[in-house]
N, C-alpha and C positions, 0 to 999 in steps of 0.2 A: 505495500500501501506505499500509495506517494506519503511524503510526510506531512505535505500540507491539509492533505485527506484525512490524516489522522485526528492531528488538532483540530482542526473541521466537525472530528467525531464526540470527542472533550464531551462527556457529561457531569463529571463530578470537576469541576472545578476551584482552583483553589486562586484568591484574586491578593497579590503582596504590595503595600503600596506605605514607602518611605516617609519617614521624616523630612528628609530634602523634599518630597513631590509636593508632601500636603498642606509645607509651611512659608512663609515669602520666604526669601535667602539673605532678606538684608536685618529682618525686625525679628524673625523667628515662629512669626507670628502665621493663623492658620488660612488659608486659602482658600475663603469659601468656593472662588468662582470654579477653581477646579475641582473641587469634594462634587460640589452641584452633577460636575461633567460624567464624575466615577460614578457617583450615586447610580444616576438615570439609566449607565451605561451596564450598570450591576443585575438593577432591575427588569434592563430587556430581557436580560439572557434568564434571569428570574423566570421570566412570562413567557418564554420559550420553551420552560420546562425543564433546564439547567439547577443543578444545583450546586449551589454558591458556599463559600466560603473567604472572608475576608481577614487578612494577616492585616493590621495595621497597627502601625507605628505612630509616634506624634503626641506621647503622653507628655514626655516631660518638655520637649516642644513647645505643647497647648501650656503647660504651669509655667516655661520662660516666658511666652508671653501675654500672660496671665499678669505676672510680676512684672512686668519689661524690663528683664532680663536679656543682655547683649551677649555674656558669654557662657556657656554650659561649665557649672563647676566639674570641679575636680572629684568631688568628695563623695562616697555610693550613697552617705546617705541625705544628702543636699538631694540628688536625682530622686533619689525615694521620695524624699516629701513633695518633689517638683513634679512626681507623676501623679501623686495622691491629688493635686490641683487640678493636673492636666487631664486625667482620667477622665473626670465626670464632664469639664467640659465637653473634650471628644466624644462622648458618648450623646451627651444633649444634642453636638451638632449631625451624628450621625443620626439620632432618631428622630430630628426635627425633620433632614430633608428625604431619607428612608420614607418617611412618613407622608410625606407630600405625594409619594406615587402608592398610597398605599402600603406598603412595606414594611411589615416587622420585621425587626431585629435583635441581637441578644447576643448579650458582652457574657465572653466567657477569658478570661485570667491563667498565663499558666509560668508555672515555670520547670526548672529542669527535674524536679526530682519527681516531679505529675509524669514523666514519661517513663521515667525510669522504675517507680512501683506499679506493677502489671493491674493491681487492682485499681488504682486511680489513673490508670491510662484509659483502662476496660469504659471505669467510670465517665470519664472526660468524651471518649469515642460515641457511648452510649446516648450521653446528654447531645450532642451531634446531630447524630442520627433521627434523637426522638423531635428535634429541633427543624433537620426535613420534611420525619412527618406535617408537624403544624405548616411548614412553609414558612418558615422564621428564618434569615441569614444568619448565621452566627460571626460573630467579630473577635477576631481570637488578637492576644496582645499580651505579652512578657510581662507576667505582674511586677514593676517594677516597685512597689511600695514595699514589698518585704522579699524580694531577690537579693542572694551576697555573690558574691563574685562565682561562689561553688555551684551557686542555683543557675543564676543567670545562663540562659542560651548564647547571650556576648551580642547578637543582630539578629534580628527577625528573618532573617535574610536564611537563616540556622532553622528557625523556628517553622516558617515556612516552607522547610523540604522536609522536616519533620510531620508536621502536620500532612501535609502531602501522600509522604509513605503511609503514615500513618491510618489517615482516612482512606487508604485505597484509593487516593485522588488519578484524574486521569491525564492533570494537569496542571502545573504551578504556573502564572502568570506574573513573573515580577517584574512592577512599575520600575525604570529606574529615571535619572534625570538626561540619559544617553540612550540613542534609539538601537543601541543594540553590543556585543563585542567585538570590538575592532583590530585589524594587526595594530595597529599603534593605536595611543590617545590619540582621537582626531582635534582633541583642542589643544594640541601641543605641533603633532605630526600631520600637518593635512595630506600627508600622501596616506593618511592610514584606512582602508579599507572596510566597508561591514564585512561581518563571516555572515552567514546566514542558515548555516546548519553545521553541528556540531554535534558528533555521536561519542566518544571519547574525552574525557579530562585525561588531559597529557600533562606529564611535568613542563612542559613546553607553552600548553597554552595555558598552564597558571604563570608563567612569567613575562605573559602577556596585563597580569590582572597586578592596580599597583592597591595601594589604601581608600579609605574615607577621603572624598572632598571638599567637606563644608563640615562648620563649627557644627550644626547642627546637628548632623546625622552621625549614626556609627558605622554604617555597614560601608562597601566598593564593589567594584568588582570581583575581585577575587575573594571575598565572602559568597555574593552569587555563585564563580562557578563553582566553590565548597560546594555550596547546596542544590545545583544541577547534578554534582557527582551524586550525590544521597539521592536523587531522583533518578538518575538516569541508572542505579544499583540495583534503584526497584521497581523499574521498567517500565517506569514513566515517563511524562515529556515537561519540559521548563520551554518557558519564551521570554526573554527579556525584550522588554517595547519601555520608549521611552512616557513617563507618565505625562508629560505636560501634554499629550493629546492623549484624553481616555478614550476618544470616540474609535480611534485604532482596535478597541478590544471589537467589537463586533467586524471589523474586519479578518479574522482569525476564522470568524465562524463561517464567512465566505470562502474559508478556498483564498484568500488573500496573502501574498507574502507580506510577513510583520516581522523587525526585529530580528531576534538570532534566534531560532530553534534548536534548541537540545533535547534530541529523541532514542532512546534505546532502543538497542537491535537484541535486548533482552525479553520474555514474557516477562508480565506481573509474578512479582513472589506473594506467597499469600501473608496475609495481616501478620500473624503471630512468629513468622522470620523477618519482616519489616520489624517488628520488635525487638527481636533480638538483635538484629543486625543496629537499630540508632536507641533504642531505648532508655537500658540498666545503661549505667557506669560499669566502667571497665574495671573488674578487680583483681587481675591477674594476670597469668602469663602462661601458657602450654607450649616447648618447643617440642616438635616431631620430627620424626624423620622421614626418607626420600620414601616410602616405601607407605606410611601411613599418608601421606602427603597426596599419592597419587590415589590412593584409597577413600579420600576425602574428595579428591575434586575432580575425578577422572570415571569414579566410581558413585559417588553420591556415599560413599560409607560411611559408620560409626567411626569416631574415636574410639581405640582398645588403650588401656594402658601399657601393649606390648609397643607399640610404634612413639612411646613419647622419651625424648631424651631429658628436658629439664624442666622446672616448672620453678617460677616466682607469684611470688603473691603479697600481703595475707589474702586469701578468697578461703572460704566455705561450703558444705553442701549447698548446689542451689545456686549459687553464685554463679556471674558473667565472668568470662576468661575469654581474651586473646589467643588465636592460634596461630601460630606463626612458623615458617622454615627455617633450616639451618642458614638460610643469609638472614634470617631475620626480619621477613618479610609475609606482613599479616597476610593469612589465607584466610579464617573465618573466625568465627567468635560462636560461642557455645555456653548453657548451663553445666557447669559440674555436677557431676554426680560425687564426686568426693573431696573432701578438703584437701587444701595444702601438703597440709603434714601427712595424710592419706596417701594422696598421691605420688607423694616422695617414695613414701615403700613400695610403692609397685609397681613405677612408671618402668616400661622394659619387661615385665614379669609376663606371661601369660594371664586369660582371666580366668583360669582353670586352679590359679594358685593363689588369687584374691584370698578367698576363706580364712586361708591358711596361714596367711601372712599379716592380716587385719584382725581375724576372728570374726569377721562378719562379710556377706559380698551383698552391697548396696543396689550395684547392675555390674553385668559382663562388662561396659560402655563405661569410660570413662566420660563418654559426652554422647549421646544417643544422635543418630540422623535427625531428629524429626525437635529435637533442640539446637540443632546447629544451623547455621547459616553462611556460607560463602561467601567474601567482601573480597576476592581477591580478582 
């Protein structure tokens, strides 16, 4: 299928809009004209029968605008206070604008730990699915008022990619301050050319990306490419387009070329595997030999203790661990059936030896294939 046709046929859509798109560059205050155009586009897509999730930044920026601050504070507690002020402002604006078109919206605030703890993740997922049932558009943001550096997603680019993956969305639309990914920054190098299609994120591509470009935003092209990597590994698609022209969103669903499309060559992976790949925090590492690597990658087998060379932690039974090869390259992630100390005893051993070595046997496998996802 042509990639434009694939984008056109997307049914569950995540749209991410950043602070630099939502606010005026000189003052940091909300850009109501642009917001109105964006809302109109999203409601129109919803009226066509599509499921829409909006991931919106802007709470801190809105708080800065309300207080008349021209510089983003460095301390996290100050940013939390600004988010507390701005979140209400932002949602009030969204409710008013969406309400003009008869569309209900609901606010969902998330932290990194909400994605890592499976029951909380399932609760958030089920809430969003229920909102779809009630024909409500969820508006998601990072919970900046309570997040700490350990809990933060870092940028809503990353949050939107996780939401896309874990909600099994077909397409993530990243609204940026640039038309898409270029061979060089066109604001600096006029020879830079727009790249219309990307199917793989490699190191060369990442080198093209820079950091954040404004004092109000926290993202940049690099974070968008990292988000695209998550989306592609989940088998979904992502598109970067200029957020200053929200009307261009409708062109995607007419099969027209817009911005830069990131389209995966692999099929969608199931929801549980997505959660394993990007939900919980990694607590340890298991290094495996070449035979175990081939069994996992080529044959889709479980990881047995006999293929384990080294382990590092700390981690306990049920924790997520990273699986690496002898070159320290990550191959996948999975939930360990044994703790660090237990694996130290049984690594390199046959499964039939486990009960004699430990005095019990939780499973023949160190990690069962149902609890393992390949990320390489």
